[in-house]
C-alpha positions as CSV (number, residue, x, y, z in Angstrom):
1,M,135.0,94.1,152.5
2,R,135.0,93.8,148.7
3,V,138.3,92.6,147.2
4,P,138.9,93.5,143.6
5,R,138.9,90.4,141.4
6,Q,140.5,91.4,138.1
7,L,143.7,93.1,139.2
8,S,147.0,92.3,137.6
9,G,150.4,92.5,139.4
10,Q,151.1,95.7,137.3
11,D,147.8,97.3,138.6
12,V,148.8,96.6,142.2
13,A,152.3,97.8,141.7
14,R,151.0,101.0,140.1
15,A,148.5,101.6,143.0
16,L,151.1,101.1,145.7
17,R,153.0,104.2,144.4
18,V,150.6,106.2,146.4
19,L,152.2,104.9,149.6
20,G,155.8,105.5,148.3
21,Y,156.5,102.0,146.9
22,E,158.9,101.9,144.0
23,R,160.0,99.1,141.8
24,A,163.3,97.8,143.0
25,R,163.7,94.9,140.6
26,Q,161.8,92.3,138.6
27,D,162.8,88.7,138.5
28,G,160.8,86.7,136.0
29,S,157.1,87.1,136.9
30,H,157.6,88.7,140.3
31,I,157.9,92.5,140.9
32,R,159.9,93.5,144.1
33,L,158.6,96.8,145.5
34,T,160.3,98.8,148.3
35,T,159.2,101.8,150.4
36,Q,161.1,103.9,152.9
37,V,157.8,105.4,154.4
38,N,157.4,104.3,158.1
39,G,160.7,102.4,157.8
40,T,161.9,100.1,155.1
41,Q,159.5,97.4,153.7
42,H,159.9,95.1,150.7
43,V,156.9,93.4,149.1
44,T,156.9,91.0,146.2
45,V,154.0,91.1,143.8
46,P,153.4,88.3,141.3
47,N,153.0,89.8,137.9
48,H,150.0,87.6,137.0
49,K,146.8,88.6,135.4
50,P,144.6,88.3,137.3
51,L,146.0,87.9,140.8
52,K,144.3,85.3,142.9
53,V,142.4,86.8,145.8
54,G,144.2,84.8,148.4
55,T,147.6,85.9,147.0
56,L,146.5,89.5,146.8
57,L,145.2,89.6,150.4
58,G,147.7,87.4,152.2
59,G,150.9,88.2,150.3
60,V,150.4,91.9,149.5
61,V,147.5,93.7,151.0
62,K,147.7,92.5,154.6
63,P,151.5,93.0,155.0
64,V,151.3,96.5,153.5
65,A,148.3,97.4,155.7
66,A,150.1,96.2,158.8
67,H,153.3,98.1,157.9
68,H,151.3,101.4,157.4
69,R,149.1,100.7,160.4
70,L,145.9,100.6,158.4
71,T,143.0,98.2,158.2
72,V,142.6,96.3,154.9
73,E,139.5,98.4,154.1
74,E,141.4,101.7,154.7
75,L,144.3,100.5,152.5
76,L,142.0,99.5,149.6
77,A,140.2,102.9,149.9
78,R,143.5,104.8,149.9
79,L,144.8,102.8,146.9
80,G,141.5,103.4,145.0
81,L,141.0,99.6,144.5
């Protein structure tokens, strides 16, 4: 699995629109996204440039993949990352 290295929080938030995530609010440097697809889920994306790989995987990609019942590879492919 190849994880993108130079993504910003804005890039990730934009990519998650494919799965129905919308910006709920932004507090400082953190963007809160919400989806109603497959039930309600909230995810917080740090608006840093670039995101650290561990933060991207552990805090965003893995929880989103689990919510949508996808593998990490399937999720990254669907998001075009």
